[in-house]
C-alpha positions as a printed Julia matrix, in Angstrom:
377×3 Matrix{Float64}:
   0.03   0.0   -0.01
   1.32   3.44  -0.96
   0.23   7.01  -0.32
  -1.22   8.45  -3.46
  -2.48  11.9   -2.44
  -2.36  14.33   0.49
  -5.06  17.0    0.59
  -5.84  19.9    2.92
  -9.31  21.28   3.76
  -9.52  24.78   5.27
 -12.93  25.24   6.94
 -14.53  28.34   8.37
 -17.83  29.35   9.94
 -19.17  32.56  11.41
 -20.44  32.6   15.03
 -23.76  34.02  16.02
 -22.01  36.1   18.69
 -18.39  36.91  19.46
 -16.62  35.13  22.31
 -13.46  36.02  24.25
 -10.81  34.3   26.21
  -8.28  36.44  28.07
  -6.2   37.07  24.96
  -8.65  37.99  22.19
 -12.17  38.16  20.82
 -13.12  35.82  18.0
 -16.19  35.76  15.76
 -15.36  32.79  13.56
 -14.34  29.16  14.05
 -11.87  27.59  11.68
 -10.43  24.12  11.19
  -7.87  22.45   8.95
  -8.36  18.82   8.06
  -5.8   16.56   6.42
  -6.99  13.87   4.01
  -4.54  11.14   2.9
  -5.55   8.68   0.2
  -3.82   5.42  -0.65
  -3.54   3.42  -3.83
  -5.91   0.86  -2.27
  -8.64   3.42  -1.89
  -8.29   3.74   1.9
  -8.64   7.33   3.08
  -7.45   8.65   6.43
  -8.44  11.89   8.15
  -6.43  14.04  10.54
  -6.73  17.56  11.97
  -4.15  20.26  12.63
  -4.56  22.59  15.6
  -3.56  26.19  14.88
  -4.1   28.85  12.26
  -5.76  26.96   9.41
  -4.16  28.61   6.4
  -0.67  28.39   7.88
  -0.97  24.7    8.92
  -2.38  23.91   5.47
   0.66  25.55   3.85
   2.97  23.46   6.07
   1.19  20.23   5.22
   1.26  21.06   1.51
   5.0   21.81   1.71
   5.85  18.35   3.12
   3.2   16.41   1.24
   5.48  15.46  -1.71
   7.76  13.6    0.69
   4.84  11.3    1.55
   3.79  10.34  -1.95
   4.72   6.73  -2.74
   5.51   5.92   0.92
   3.89   3.13   2.93
   1.28   4.79   5.24
   1.67   1.97   7.77
   5.19   3.26   8.57
   3.76   6.12  10.59
   6.64   6.41  13.0
   9.16   6.4   10.18
   7.27   9.11   8.31
   6.99  11.2   11.52
  10.73  11.11  11.97
  11.38  11.74   8.27
   9.39  14.97   8.26
  10.73  16.09  11.65
  14.36  15.48  10.63
  14.0   17.36   7.35
  12.35  20.29   9.09
  14.35  20.25  12.36
  16.26  23.47  11.52
  12.97  25.37  11.15
  10.23  23.53  13.0
  11.05  21.93  16.39
   7.88  23.63  17.72
   4.83  25.37  16.37
   3.19  25.12  12.96
   5.48  22.41  11.55
   4.7   20.09  14.46
   0.99  20.9   14.15
   1.24  19.88  10.51
   2.99  16.61  11.43
   0.24  16.02  14.03
  -2.52  16.18  11.43
  -0.67  13.94   9.06
   0.11  11.43  11.8
  -3.51  11.2   12.89
  -4.59  10.57   9.28
  -1.95   7.8    8.99
  -3.32   6.13  12.13
  -6.8    6.34  10.69
  -5.56   4.56   7.56
  -3.74   1.98   9.67
  -6.93   1.2   11.63
  -9.0    0.87   8.46
  -6.39  -1.32   6.86
  -6.33  -3.73   9.8
 -10.09  -3.31  10.48
  -9.46  -2.21  14.03
 -10.0    0.93  16.09
  -6.84   2.96  16.72
  -6.98   2.29  20.44
  -6.6   -1.45  19.75
  -3.47  -0.82  17.67
  -2.08   1.5   20.36
  -2.12  -1.37  22.87
  -5.75  -1.95  23.79
  -8.34   0.02  25.7
  -8.08   0.63  29.4
 -11.62   2.01  29.14
 -14.32   2.42  26.51
 -16.33   5.2   28.14
 -14.66   8.56  28.95
 -15.92  11.13  31.4
 -15.84  14.64  29.9
 -15.64  18.08  31.36
 -17.51  20.97  29.72
 -15.31  23.71  28.29
 -17.19  27.0   27.89
 -17.75  29.98  30.1
 -16.14  32.44  27.68
 -16.86  36.14  27.83
 -19.58  37.63  25.67
 -20.5   41.21  24.81
 -23.06  41.3   27.6
 -23.33  43.5   30.66
 -22.78  41.21  33.64
 -20.43  38.19  33.36
 -21.19  37.11  36.89
 -24.82  36.56  35.95
 -24.5   34.93  32.5
 -21.5   32.78  33.4
 -23.21  31.41  36.52
 -26.3   30.68  34.44
 -24.24  28.94  31.74
 -22.37  26.87  34.32
 -25.63  25.71  35.91
 -26.8   24.66  32.44
 -23.79  22.33  32.03
 -24.54  20.69  35.37
 -28.14  20.21  34.24
 -26.82  18.43  31.12
 -25.06  15.94  33.4
 -21.46  17.2   33.39
 -19.7   16.5   36.68
 -16.88  18.93  35.83
 -16.44  22.18  33.9
 -13.8   24.82  33.15
 -14.06  28.57  33.59
 -12.06  31.12  31.61
 -10.21  33.63  33.74
  -7.52  36.2   32.98
  -9.73  39.32  33.01
  -8.28  40.9   36.12
  -7.64  39.24  39.46
 -10.55  40.79  41.36
 -13.08  40.13  38.63
 -11.77  36.56  38.17
 -12.16  35.85  41.85
 -15.71  37.25  41.92
 -16.74  35.21  38.86
 -15.19  32.05  40.28
 -17.15  32.54  43.47
 -20.4   33.03  41.53
 -19.85  29.96  39.36
 -18.99  27.8   42.35
 -22.2   28.91  44.09
 -24.19  28.16  40.93
 -22.91  24.59  40.47
 -22.68  23.55  44.11
 -19.85  21.96  46.06
 -19.65  18.53  44.34
 -19.13  19.5   40.69
 -15.43  19.81  39.74
 -14.41  23.36  38.71
 -11.21  24.2   36.85
  -9.96  27.61  35.73
  -7.95  28.56  32.67
  -6.11  31.9   32.31
  -4.85  31.22  28.78
  -1.47  32.5   29.98
  -2.79  35.99  30.76
  -0.77  36.61  33.97
   2.76  36.77  35.26
   3.56  34.64  38.27
   2.82  37.47  40.79
  -0.73  37.98  39.52
  -1.33  34.28  39.05
  -0.29  33.49  42.63
  -2.51  36.31  43.96
  -5.53  34.97  42.05
  -4.77  31.41  43.03
  -4.71  32.28  46.74
  -8.04  34.14  46.38
  -9.78  31.12  44.76
  -8.17  28.23  46.59
 -11.19  28.2   48.91
 -13.46  27.19  46.02
 -11.91  23.72  45.55
 -10.37  24.33  42.15
  -9.48  21.15  40.25
  -6.62  22.8   38.39
  -5.29  26.21  37.39
  -4.49  26.01  33.66
  -1.93  28.11  31.86
  -1.49  30.62  34.67
   1.56  32.19  32.97
   3.02  32.23  29.4
   4.25  28.82  28.21
   7.85  29.96  27.83
   7.98  31.11  31.48
   8.92  27.78  33.02
  10.3   29.54  36.13
   6.92  31.2   36.5
   5.16  27.86  36.32
   7.44  26.54  39.08
   6.79  29.6   41.24
   3.03  29.33  40.91
   3.12  25.56  41.48
   5.18  25.94  44.68
   2.96  28.74  46.02
  -0.45  27.18  45.6
  -2.28  24.05  46.72
  -4.25  24.09  43.4
  -2.75  21.64  40.83
  -1.08  23.47  37.96
  -1.87  22.44  34.4
  -0.45  23.39  31.01
   1.12  22.25  27.8
  -1.34  22.99  25.02
   1.35  25.35  23.65
   4.15  22.79  23.99
   5.28  20.35  21.35
   6.83  16.84  21.1
   8.44  14.66  23.71
  11.46  16.95  23.66
   9.51  19.99  24.81
   7.59  18.08  27.5
  10.82  16.45  28.74
  12.01  19.9   29.88
   8.7   20.61  31.72
   8.81  17.25  33.47
  12.49  17.43  34.42
  11.93  20.87  35.89
   8.77  19.79  37.77
   6.82  22.64  36.23
   3.43  20.87  35.92
   1.08  18.67  37.93
  -1.07  17.99  34.84
   0.18  17.86  31.27
  -2.21  18.92  28.5
  -0.76  18.22  25.06
  -3.15  18.79  22.22
  -3.17  15.65  20.04
  -3.55  17.78  16.91
  -0.74  20.11  17.92
   1.92  18.31  19.92
   2.77  15.81  17.15
  -0.25  13.53  16.65
  -1.15  10.22  18.18
   2.37   8.74  17.77
   4.03  11.58  19.7
   1.34  12.05  22.29
   1.5    8.38  23.23
   5.22   8.88  23.87
   4.52  12.03  25.87
   1.93  10.17  27.95
   4.32   7.34  28.7
   6.97   9.87  29.77
   4.4   11.68  31.95
   3.6    8.43  33.76
   7.29   7.88  34.4
   7.5   11.36  35.99
   4.28  10.98  37.98
   2.56  13.76  36.0
  -1.12  13.45  35.15
  -2.19  13.68  31.51
  -5.43  15.26  30.34
  -5.31  16.28  26.68
  -6.27  19.71  25.43
  -9.03  19.41  22.79
 -10.18  22.34  20.65
 -11.36  21.33  17.23
 -13.82  19.35  15.12
 -15.09  15.82  15.55
 -11.86  14.54  14.07
  -9.88  16.09  16.96
 -12.41  14.69  19.45
 -12.24  11.19  17.95
  -8.42  11.18  17.93
  -8.34  12.34  21.57
 -10.84   9.64  22.59
  -8.71   6.95  20.91
  -5.7    8.08  22.96
  -7.65   8.48  26.2
  -8.89   4.93  25.84
  -5.34   3.58  26.22
  -3.88   5.93  28.81
  -3.26   4.43  32.23
  -5.07   5.84  35.23
  -3.53   8.86  36.95
  -3.09   6.84  40.13
  -1.21   3.53  40.65
  -3.26   0.39  40.25
  -6.03   0.32  42.88
  -9.69  -0.44  43.41
 -10.58   3.23  42.8
  -8.34   4.53  40.0
  -8.63   8.17  38.84
  -8.97   8.14  35.07
  -8.0   10.91  32.61
 -10.89  12.96  31.24
 -11.86  14.54  27.93
 -12.08  18.28  27.33
 -15.46  18.69  25.56
 -15.95  22.11  24.01
 -19.52  23.34  24.45
 -19.09  26.73  22.84
 -20.66  27.45  19.47
 -18.86  25.64  16.65
 -20.95  25.09  13.52
 -18.27  22.83  11.95
 -17.5   20.58  14.91
 -20.16  17.87  14.65
 -21.6   18.82  11.24
 -18.69  17.28   9.35
 -19.26  13.83  10.88
 -21.87  11.44   9.51
 -22.56  10.39  13.09
 -21.61  13.08  15.66
 -19.64  12.22  18.75
 -21.86  13.34  21.59
 -22.04  12.94  25.36
 -24.72  11.36  27.46
 -24.81  12.9   30.94
 -21.18  13.93  30.61
 -19.88  10.57  29.37
 -18.75   9.7   25.82
 -18.32   6.27  24.27
 -15.01   5.7   22.49
 -15.71   5.09  18.76
 -15.05   1.39  18.07
 -15.14   1.41  14.26
 -11.98   1.03  12.17
  -9.39   3.79  12.53
 -10.67   6.85  14.34
 -14.13   5.32  14.21
 -15.79   8.33  12.54
 -16.82   9.1    8.97
 -16.55  12.51   7.33
 -19.64  13.97   5.67
 -18.26  15.35   2.38
 -21.28  17.5    1.68
 -20.83  19.25   5.02
 -17.13  19.59   4.28
 -17.89  21.39   1.03
 -20.33  23.68   2.79
 -17.72  24.98   5.24
 -14.76  25.35   2.85
 -13.15  28.72   3.24
 -13.21  30.83   0.12
């Protein structure tokens, strides 16, 4: 079997209302899917996290190196692209491009062997994954305390046992909103906060101390990703577990974070950090360092399916016991017209739990009519 074609699909959709994290407002959702076709008619799908037009250009640049190669040699092809681009792409867009290609190759591999990816990765530890609701972004409305508390209560009503709040809008306001959301969801629902690296370590520690009383599950990206010393300072100052890594890449980048004890919880994005091949290596290394692994997920149903296949095989956070603590899925609940529409059968939750797709490859099928509808012009 040989690779015959590599295609990119840049997708875009307008939102009904603009949303904001701590760094920017956005009014559109975009995605970049990778399609790899073989001479046997098997097609694999992957997704690249990051700016869609730039990741598409990176995939298109390396695509000629893949034509004629055996798609089952996914690890060889990963290393081939990485080695040729090492001088220019040890992090960032090049690795995001490799990630999308790698996921597509695993999809082909699963379809070729008529097995789900998780079976080829070593077999499932679990087939049902608990999810936490990601949402609680800012809107152009008057009172975030009111609408965020209301939104949070809605996720609990849907059955989610955990959710994540966006912070990074000023320490005092963040503390007030965190209090309001905790009151709205009650004491038993897990609550995490994510600053999207809006603070320096001084402000992050101040906020952390103000919200520790609300039983925060983790404090995500409290400082910029390159400020490893800041991560260590925040981690040593707070009782809240510190999470990060969605802006880190490959086993080499995460090795430095683990050696320096900068994180309690690693959050590689499967579509950004190097794909399924690399993220399995990162997860194995995290286990060796005693660091928990909960992947960042921000994309379409392809990204969700790839993350579920990986989550199925990850070991529990805790050593073997009668009550293991399992990794959980980030499940984006914000408006995303593309996310489920491109799948023939959407990947959805039932009371905050999602079944791992058990069909061949990623276990999902792309709806080409929907794909055409969202193509960016």
